[in-house]
C-alpha positions as CSV (number, residue, x, y, z in Angstrom):
1,X,5.7,42.0,-20.4
2,X,3.3,42.7,-23.3
3,X,5.4,41.1,-26.0
4,X,4.9,37.4,-26.9
5,X,7.2,35.7,-29.3
6,X,5.5,33.4,-31.7
7,X,7.2,30.3,-30.3
8,X,5.9,31.2,-26.9
9,X,2.3,31.6,-28.2
10,X,2.6,28.2,-29.9
11,X,3.9,26.6,-26.7
12,X,1.0,28.0,-24.7
13,X,-1.5,26.9,-27.3
14,X,0.1,23.4,-27.4
15,X,-0.2,23.1,-23.6
16,X,-3.8,24.1,-23.7
17,X,-4.6,21.6,-26.5
18,X,-2.8,18.8,-24.7
19,X,-4.6,19.5,-21.5
20,X,-7.9,19.4,-23.3
21,X,-7.1,16.1,-25.0
22,X,-5.8,14.4,-21.8
23,X,-8.9,15.6,-19.9
24,X,-11.2,14.3,-22.7
25,X,-9.8,10.7,-22.1
26,X,-11.8,10.7,-18.8
27,X,-15.1,11.2,-20.5
28,X,-14.7,9.3,-23.8
29,X,-16.9,6.2,-24.2
30,X,-15.2,2.8,-24.1
31,X,-15.7,2.2,-27.9
32,X,-13.5,5.3,-28.6
33,X,-10.9,4.5,-26.0
34,X,-10.4,1.0,-27.5
35,X,-9.3,2.8,-30.7
36,X,-6.6,4.8,-28.9
37,X,-3.1,3.4,-28.0
38,X,-3.2,1.4,-24.8
39,X,-0.8,3.6,-23.0
40,X,-2.9,6.7,-23.7
41,X,-6.3,5.1,-23.1
42,X,-5.1,4.0,-19.6
43,X,-4.2,7.5,-18.5
44,X,-7.4,8.2,-16.7
45,X,-8.0,9.7,-13.3
46,X,-8.5,6.9,-10.7
47,X,-11.5,7.4,-8.5
48,X,-10.9,6.9,-4.8
49,X,-12.8,4.7,-2.4
50,X,-15.3,7.3,-1.5
51,X,-16.2,7.8,-5.2
52,X,-16.3,4.3,-6.8
53,X,-16.8,2.2,-3.7
54,X,-14.7,-0.5,-2.3
55,X,-13.4,-2.0,1.0
56,X,-11.9,-0.3,4.1
57,X,-10.1,-2.6,6.5
58,X,-8.2,-1.8,9.7
59,X,-5.9,-4.6,10.6
60,X,-4.0,-5.3,13.9
61,X,-0.7,-7.1,13.9
62,X,-0.6,-9.7,16.6
63,X,2.9,-8.6,17.9
64,X,2.6,-10.9,20.9
65,X,3.0,-13.9,18.6
66,X,6.2,-12.4,17.2
67,X,7.6,-12.0,20.7
68,X,6.5,-15.5,21.7
69,X,8.1,-17.0,18.5
70,X,11.4,-15.2,19.3
71,X,11.4,-16.4,22.9
72,X,10.7,-20.0,21.7
73,X,13.5,-19.8,19.3
74,X,15.8,-18.4,22.0
75,X,14.8,-21.1,24.3
76,X,15.9,-23.8,21.8
77,X,19.1,-22.0,21.2
78,X,19.8,-21.7,25.0
79,X,19.2,-25.5,25.3
80,X,21.7,-26.3,22.5
81,X,24.3,-23.7,23.8
82,X,24.1,-25.0,27.4
83,X,24.8,-28.6,26.2
84,X,27.8,-27.4,24.1
85,X,29.2,-25.4,27.1
86,X,28.4,-28.2,29.5
87,X,26.2,-26.0,31.8
88,X,24.0,-28.2,33.9
89,X,20.4,-27.0,34.2
90,X,16.8,-28.0,34.9
91,X,13.4,-26.5,34.3
92,X,14.2,-24.5,31.2
93,X,10.7,-23.1,30.4
94,X,8.9,-20.3,28.8
95,X,6.6,-18.5,31.3
96,X,4.6,-15.7,29.7
97,X,7.1,-13.1,28.3
98,X,10.1,-14.6,30.1
99,X,12.4,-17.6,30.0
100,X,13.2,-19.3,33.3
101,X,15.9,-21.8,34.0
102,X,17.4,-23.3,37.2
103,X,21.2,-23.9,37.1
104,X,22.5,-26.9,39.0
105,X,25.7,-25.0,39.9
106,X,25.5,-21.5,41.2
107,X,29.0,-20.8,39.9
108,X,27.8,-21.2,36.3
109,X,25.6,-18.1,36.6
110,X,28.0,-15.6,35.0
111,X,29.0,-18.2,32.3
112,X,25.3,-18.8,31.5
113,X,24.7,-15.0,31.2
114,X,27.6,-14.7,28.8
115,X,26.4,-17.6,26.7
116,X,22.8,-16.3,26.5
117,X,23.9,-12.7,25.7
118,X,25.9,-14.1,22.8
119,X,22.6,-15.4,21.4
120,X,20.6,-12.2,21.9
121,X,22.0,-8.8,23.0
122,X,18.8,-7.1,24.0
123,X,18.1,-9.0,27.2
124,X,17.5,-8.3,30.9
125,X,18.6,-10.9,33.5
126,X,17.1,-11.4,37.0
127,X,18.9,-13.9,39.3
128,X,17.5,-15.5,42.4
129,X,20.0,-18.0,43.7
130,X,20.6,-20.6,41.0
131,X,17.4,-19.5,39.2
132,X,17.7,-17.2,36.2
133,X,14.9,-15.2,34.5
134,X,15.5,-13.8,31.0
135,X,13.4,-11.1,29.3
136,X,13.7,-9.0,26.3
137,X,14.5,-5.3,27.1
138,X,12.0,-2.6,26.3
139,X,14.1,-1.5,23.3
140,X,14.2,-5.1,22.1
141,X,10.5,-5.4,22.4
142,X,9.9,-2.1,20.7
143,X,12.3,-2.9,17.8
144,X,10.6,-6.2,17.2
145,X,7.1,-4.7,17.2
146,X,8.2,-2.0,14.8
147,X,10.0,-4.5,12.5
148,X,6.9,-6.9,12.6
149,X,4.5,-4.1,11.6
150,X,6.8,-2.8,8.8
151,X,7.3,-6.3,7.4
152,X,3.6,-6.9,7.6
153,X,2.8,-3.8,5.6
154,X,5.3,-4.9,2.9
155,X,3.7,-8.4,2.7
156,X,0.2,-7.0,2.7
157,X,1.2,-4.6,-0.2
158,X,2.7,-7.5,-2.2
159,X,-0.5,-9.6,-1.7
160,X,-2.8,-6.8,-2.7
161,X,-0.6,-5.9,-5.7
162,X,-0.8,-9.5,-6.9
163,X,-4.6,-9.3,-7.1
164,X,-4.4,-6.4,-9.5
165,X,-6.1,-3.8,-7.3
166,X,-5.4,-0.3,-8.5
167,X,-4.3,2.6,-6.3
168,X,-4.7,0.8,-2.9
169,X,-4.0,2.8,0.3
170,X,-1.8,0.8,2.7
171,X,-0.3,2.7,5.6
172,X,0.6,2.3,9.2
173,X,-1.8,3.6,11.9
174,X,-0.6,3.8,15.4
175,X,1.9,1.3,16.9
176,X,0.5,-2.0,15.6
177,X,-2.3,-1.3,13.1
178,X,-2.4,-1.2,9.3
179,X,-5.1,0.8,7.3
180,X,-6.0,-0.8,4.0
181,X,-8.4,0.9,1.5
182,X,-9.1,-0.9,-1.7
183,X,-11.1,1.2,-4.3
184,X,-13.3,-0.8,-6.7
185,X,-12.8,-4.2,-5.0
186,X,-15.9,-6.3,-5.9
187,X,-14.9,-9.4,-3.9
188,X,-13.9,-8.2,-0.4
189,X,-14.2,-11.7,1.1
190,X,-11.3,-12.9,-1.1
191,X,-9.1,-10.0,0.0
192,X,-10.0,-10.7,3.7
193,X,-9.1,-14.4,3.3
194,X,-5.8,-13.5,1.6
195,X,-4.8,-11.0,4.3
196,X,-6.1,-13.3,7.1
197,X,-3.6,-16.1,6.4
198,X,-0.1,-15.9,7.8
199,X,1.0,-18.2,4.9
200,X,3.8,-19.7,6.9
201,X,4.7,-22.9,5.0
202,X,6.9,-25.7,6.2
203,X,7.8,-29.2,4.9
204,X,7.8,-31.9,7.6
205,X,7.9,-35.7,7.7
206,X,4.7,-37.6,8.7
207,X,5.3,-39.8,11.8
208,X,4.3,-43.2,10.4
209,X,4.8,-44.9,13.8
210,X,1.5,-43.3,15.0
211,X,-1.6,-45.4,14.3
212,X,-5.2,-44.2,13.7
213,X,-6.0,-45.4,17.2
214,X,-3.1,-43.3,18.6
215,X,-4.4,-40.3,16.7
216,X,-7.9,-40.8,18.0
217,X,-6.5,-41.0,21.6
218,X,-4.2,-38.1,21.0
219,X,-1.1,-40.2,21.8
220,X,2.0,-39.0,19.9
221,X,5.8,-39.0,20.7
222,X,7.2,-35.8,22.2
223,X,9.0,-35.2,18.9
224,X,5.7,-35.1,17.0
225,X,2.4,-33.2,17.1
226,X,-1.1,-33.7,15.7
227,X,-2.2,-31.3,13.0
228,X,-5.5,-31.0,11.3
229,X,-5.9,-31.5,7.5
230,X,-6.8,-28.4,5.5
231,X,-10.6,-28.4,4.7
232,X,-11.1,-30.2,1.5
233,X,-7.5,-31.4,1.4
234,X,-6.0,-34.9,1.5
235,X,-6.9,-36.8,4.7
236,X,-5.5,-39.8,6.2
237,X,-8.2,-42.3,7.0
238,X,-11.3,-40.7,8.5
239,X,-9.7,-38.7,11.3
240,X,-8.8,-35.7,9.2
241,X,-5.6,-35.3,11.2
242,X,-1.9,-36.1,10.8
243,X,0.8,-37.0,13.2
244,X,3.7,-34.7,12.0
245,X,7.2,-34.4,13.3
246,X,7.9,-31.1,14.9
247,X,11.2,-30.8,13.2
248,X,11.0,-28.5,10.1
249,X,12.9,-30.2,7.3
250,X,12.6,-27.4,4.8
251,X,11.2,-23.9,5.5
252,X,8.9,-22.0,3.1
253,X,11.2,-19.0,3.5
254,X,13.5,-20.5,0.9
255,X,10.7,-20.5,-1.8
256,X,11.5,-18.2,-4.7
257,X,8.4,-18.6,-6.9
258,X,5.0,-20.4,-7.0
259,X,2.5,-20.5,-9.8
260,X,-1.0,-22.1,-10.3
261,X,-1.0,-24.8,-13.0
262,X,-2.8,-28.0,-13.9
263,X,-1.7,-31.7,-13.5
264,X,-3.9,-34.5,-14.9
265,X,-6.6,-31.9,-15.5
266,X,-6.7,-30.8,-11.8
267,X,-5.5,-27.4,-10.4
268,X,-2.2,-27.7,-8.5
269,X,0.5,-25.3,-7.3
270,X,4.0,-25.5,-8.6
271,X,6.9,-24.1,-6.5
272,X,10.6,-23.5,-6.8
273,X,13.3,-23.1,-4.1
274,X,16.4,-21.0,-4.0
275,X,19.8,-22.8,-4.0
276,X,19.9,-23.4,-0.2
277,X,16.3,-24.7,-0.1
278,X,16.8,-26.9,-3.3
279,X,19.8,-28.5,-1.7
280,X,18.0,-29.2,1.6
281,X,14.9,-30.4,-0.2
282,X,16.9,-32.8,-2.4
283,X,18.7,-34.3,0.7
284,X,15.5,-34.8,2.6
285,X,13.7,-36.5,-0.3
286,X,16.7,-38.7,-1.1
287,X,16.9,-39.9,2.6
288,X,13.1,-40.5,3.0
289,X,12.0,-42.2,-0.2
290,X,8.7,-44.1,0.4
291,X,7.7,-41.9,3.3
292,X,4.9,-39.3,3.4
293,X,6.0,-35.7,3.4
294,X,3.6,-33.2,4.9
295,X,3.2,-29.7,3.5
296,X,2.0,-27.6,6.4
297,X,0.5,-24.1,5.9
298,X,-0.5,-22.1,9.0
299,X,-0.7,-25.2,11.2
300,X,-2.8,-27.3,8.7
301,X,-1.6,-30.1,6.5
302,X,-2.7,-29.2,2.9
303,X,-1.1,-32.2,1.3
304,X,1.0,-35.2,2.4
305,X,2.3,-37.0,-0.7
306,X,4.5,-40.0,-0.5
307,X,8.1,-39.4,-1.7
308,X,8.4,-41.7,-4.8
309,X,11.9,-40.7,-5.7
310,X,14.5,-38.0,-4.8
311,X,13.5,-34.5,-6.0
312,X,16.8,-32.9,-6.9
313,X,15.7,-30.1,-9.3
314,X,14.6,-27.6,-6.5
315,X,11.0,-27.6,-7.6
316,X,7.8,-29.5,-6.9
317,X,4.0,-29.7,-7.0
318,X,1.5,-29.1,-4.2
319,X,-1.6,-31.1,-5.0
320,X,-4.9,-31.4,-3.2
321,X,-8.6,-30.6,-3.6
322,X,-7.9,-27.2,-5.1
323,X,-10.2,-25.1,-7.2
324,X,-8.7,-22.8,-9.8
325,X,-9.3,-19.8,-7.5
326,X,-7.8,-21.5,-4.4
327,X,-4.8,-22.6,-6.4
328,X,-4.3,-19.1,-7.6
329,X,-4.7,-17.7,-4.1
330,X,-2.2,-20.2,-2.5
331,X,0.4,-19.4,-5.2
332,X,-0.1,-15.7,-4.6
333,X,0.4,-16.2,-0.8
334,X,3.6,-18.2,-1.3
335,X,5.0,-15.7,-3.8
336,X,4.2,-12.7,-1.5
337,X,5.8,-14.4,1.5
338,X,4.7,-15.2,5.0
339,X,3.5,-12.6,7.5
340,X,5.7,-12.4,10.6
341,X,2.5,-12.5,12.7
342,X,-1.2,-13.0,12.3
343,X,-3.4,-10.1,11.3
344,X,-6.7,-9.5,13.0
345,X,-9.5,-7.5,11.3
346,X,-10.7,-5.0,13.9
347,X,-12.7,-2.7,11.6
348,X,-14.3,-3.3,8.2
349,X,-16.4,-1.0,6.1
350,X,-17.7,-1.5,2.6
351,X,-18.6,1.5,0.5
352,X,-21.1,0.7,-2.2
353,X,-20.9,2.2,-5.7
354,X,-24.3,3.8,-5.1
355,X,-22.8,5.9,-2.3
356,X,-19.9,6.8,-4.5
357,X,-22.2,7.9,-7.3
358,X,-24.0,10.2,-4.8
359,X,-20.7,11.7,-3.8
360,X,-19.8,12.3,-7.4
361,X,-23.1,14.0,-8.0
362,X,-22.7,16.1,-4.9
363,X,-19.2,17.1,-6.1
364,X,-20.5,17.9,-9.5
365,X,-23.1,20.2,-8.1
366,X,-20.6,21.9,-5.9
367,X,-18.2,22.4,-8.7
368,X,-20.9,23.7,-11.1
369,X,-22.3,26.1,-8.5
370,X,-18.8,27.4,-7.6
371,X,-17.9,27.8,-11.2
372,X,-21.1,29.8,-12.0
373,X,-20.6,32.1,-9.1
374,X,-17.0,32.7,-9.9
375,X,-17.7,33.3,-13.6
376,X,-20.6,35.7,-12.8
377,X,-18.5,37.7,-10.3
378,X,-15.6,38.1,-12.8
379,X,-17.9,39.2,-15.7
380,X,-19.8,41.7,-13.5
381,X,-16.7,43.2,-11.9
382,X,-14.3,43.2,-14.8
383,X,-16.4,43.0,-18.0
384,X,-14.3,41.7,-21.0
385,X,-11.2,41.2,-18.8
386,X,-13.4,39.0,-16.6
387,X,-14.2,36.9,-19.7
388,X,-10.5,36.5,-20.4
389,X,-10.0,35.3,-16.7
390,X,-12.9,32.9,-17.1
391,X,-11.4,31.3,-20.2
392,X,-8.1,31.0,-18.4
393,X,-10.0,29.4,-15.5
394,X,-11.5,26.8,-17.9
395,X,-8.0,25.8,-19.1
396,X,-6.9,25.8,-15.4
397,X,-9.4,23.1,-14.5
398,X,-8.5,21.1,-17.7
399,X,-4.8,21.2,-16.7
400,X,-5.6,19.9,-13.2
401,X,-7.5,17.0,-14.7
402,X,-4.8,16.4,-17.3
403,X,-2.1,16.4,-14.7
404,X,-4.0,13.9,-12.5
405,X,-4.5,11.7,-15.5
406,X,-0.7,11.8,-16.4
407,X,0.2,11.0,-12.8
408,X,-2.5,8.4,-12.4
409,X,-3.5,10.2,-9.2
410,X,-6.5,9.2,-7.2
411,X,-9.4,11.6,-7.1
412,X,-11.3,11.6,-3.8
413,X,-14.2,13.7,-2.5
414,X,-11.8,16.0,-0.6
415,X,-9.9,16.2,-3.9
416,X,-13.0,17.6,-5.6
417,X,-13.1,20.1,-2.8
418,X,-9.5,21.0,-3.6
419,X,-10.5,21.7,-7.3
420,X,-13.4,23.9,-6.2
421,X,-11.1,25.8,-3.9
422,X,-8.6,26.2,-6.7
423,X,-11.2,27.8,-9.0
424,X,-11.6,30.6,-6.4
425,X,-7.9,30.9,-6.0
426,X,-7.3,30.9,-9.8
427,X,-9.3,34.1,-10.4
428,X,-7.8,35.6,-7.2
429,X,-4.5,36.1,-9.2
430,X,-6.4,37.9,-12.0
431,X,-8.2,40.1,-9.4
432,X,-4.7,41.2,-8.1
433,X,-3.6,42.0,-11.6
434,X,-6.8,43.8,-12.6
435,X,-7.0,45.9,-9.5
436,X,-3.3,46.9,-9.9
437,X,-4.1,48.0,-13.5
438,X,-7.1,50.0,-12.2
439,X,-4.8,51.7,-9.7
440,X,-2.3,52.6,-12.4
441,X,-5.1,54.1,-14.5
442,X,-6.3,56.2,-11.6
443,X,-2.8,57.5,-11.2
444,X,-2.9,58.9,-14.7
445,X,-1.1,56.2,-16.7
446,X,-2.2,55.4,-20.3
447,X,-3.5,52.0,-21.3
448,X,-0.3,50.2,-22.3
449,X,1.9,51.4,-19.4
450,X,-0.9,50.7,-17.0
451,X,-1.3,47.1,-18.1
452,X,2.4,46.4,-18.2
453,X,3.0,47.9,-14.8
454,X,-0.1,46.1,-13.4
455,X,1.3,42.7,-14.5
456,X,4.8,43.5,-13.2
457,X,3.8,44.7,-9.8
458,X,1.1,42.1,-9.2
459,X,3.5,39.3,-10.0
460,X,5.4,39.4,-6.7
461,X,2.1,39.3,-4.7
462,X,0.9,36.3,-6.8
463,X,4.1,34.4,-6.2
464,X,4.1,35.0,-2.4
465,X,0.4,34.1,-1.9
466,X,0.6,31.0,-4.1
467,X,3.9,29.7,-2.7
468,X,2.7,29.9,0.9
469,X,-0.4,27.9,-0.1
470,X,1.8,25.4,-2.0
471,X,4.0,24.9,1.1
472,X,0.8,24.1,3.1
473,X,-0.3,21.6,0.4
474,X,3.1,19.9,0.5
475,X,3.0,19.6,4.3
476,X,-0.5,18.2,4.1
477,X,0.6,15.6,1.7
478,X,3.7,14.7,3.7
479,X,2.1,14.4,7.1
480,X,-1.6,13.7,6.1
481,X,-3.3,10.4,5.3
482,X,-6.0,9.2,3.0
483,X,-8.5,12.0,2.2
484,X,-6.2,14.7,3.4
485,X,-3.6,13.7,0.8
486,X,-6.3,13.7,-1.9
487,X,-7.1,17.3,-1.0
488,X,-3.4,18.2,-1.0
489,X,-2.8,16.7,-4.4
490,X,-5.5,18.6,-6.2
491,X,-4.7,21.8,-4.3
492,X,-1.0,21.6,-5.1
493,X,-1.5,20.9,-8.8
494,X,-4.1,23.7,-8.9
495,X,-1.7,26.2,-7.5
496,X,0.9,25.4,-10.1
497,X,-1.6,25.6,-13.0
498,X,-3.1,28.8,-11.5
499,X,0.3,30.6,-11.7
500,X,0.6,29.5,-15.4
501,X,-2.9,30.4,-16.5
502,X,-3.2,33.7,-14.6
503,X,0.1,35.1,-15.9
504,X,0.5,33.4,-19.3
505,X,-3.0,32.6,-20.7
506,X,-4.8,35.7,-19.4
507,X,-1.9,38.0,-20.4
508,X,-1.9,36.4,-23.9
509,X,-5.6,37.1,-24.4
510,X,-5.1,40.7,-23.3
511,X,-2.0,41.2,-25.6
512,X,-3.9,39.8,-28.6
513,X,-6.9,42.0,-27.8
514,X,-4.7,45.1,-27.4
515,X,-3.0,44.4,-30.7
516,X,-6.3,44.1,-32.6
517,X,-8.4,46.8,-30.9
518,X,-5.8,49.4,-29.9
519,X,-8.3,50.8,-27.2
520,X,-8.0,54.3,-25.7
521,X,-9.7,53.1,-22.5
522,X,-10.0,49.7,-20.8
523,X,-13.3,47.9,-19.9
524,X,-12.4,47.6,-16.3
């Protein structure tokens, strides 16, 4: 226990020097960081929302829209299937969360059930004479809600990642809510606008048979609908509205990429389809040359260019009254994909950098005060050996910061609390060792055997106490959220570094001191 090979001494020294260098990256001025390799200069501890400020949003997924969309789709499928199977019916409608239909022949009831169940398995049927009511089962509703929220989280993550926000927190909260925390965001309104758009894009033909007078009177054929033009976008006449066919010619789901670019000096958005979308887009444009083609985003027409010639390459341009920023945002939304349902912001908080600076100062004061008390206690109780423990404690804190820098972990205010707690726990291992050495000395052992036995017998207690705390930190990280995880990260890293510094660094100092002084008694 008291012998150190030279390679082991060199390894310990190397770890300590590396920890000091990685920690120093967090305090070096920008002029010095610019001289370092980019990969190394970027390895800094990321400050959390409570330390550097930012935005906190609680979003609610409108799952009712998902259910309504599914029932509407099922209704259209039922209509088509009944025609194919020659099942006579009337009054096929959507009423709330159920589809109702009246069969002309009561004998078609079982056949209708079989046909509908082939379209959707998770359904409940209620029959009253020739009338049939169809609803999604509880399991079907639950699965669709869960899938909608999971898909929304993924789309929100993609959109936020596209903005370049570092270390965002995006997690599910409850059955239908999403918690979003964005440290360092200086334009929360843009983020809210990006998250507030469903970004469901469709390509549809404009109904040219509808005149401006018809639009003003709201008269359109059953196969068409009136949609508003996007604010600032292309408009037809003075109405600001379009008569657009309900049939979706090409869906935005088949888009594979979109990028902001310029055409004739104006910002536009270029897009590209996958093979299926490209083929469909080519067919539609070939069959409708000379007709206006509406690009509809979230129920608004953002552009309605006239098809001059067939577009067979699977790509195109969306033009309109875009600014550079709006073109970038639209391209971002299309790349990230459409949300399965609208998101409603039900809670919003903005943490200013001033509040974060106050938190940092409070954390500094707590850390300094805690360090001073620990250092004083160790020196008073254990004299020179207390100094050794304090030096090891310094390297312990440096290793925690270095590990967080390497992992690009986020430091929060609870994380600072974890570091302060680690300082007390770090010297606790030294206390166990020193008290065990004292006990061996009282039992009559000489200096060298007392130190060796003290380290050997204290090791088991150190392992047990630190492992139980490490298990708690792992569980906190696994099941906790936000600030709780920040605390768990620093606590877990601190436990690992504590076991290294208490047993390796402190013991190395003691061994070097023993080899140089050869004391007859110990300053304990």
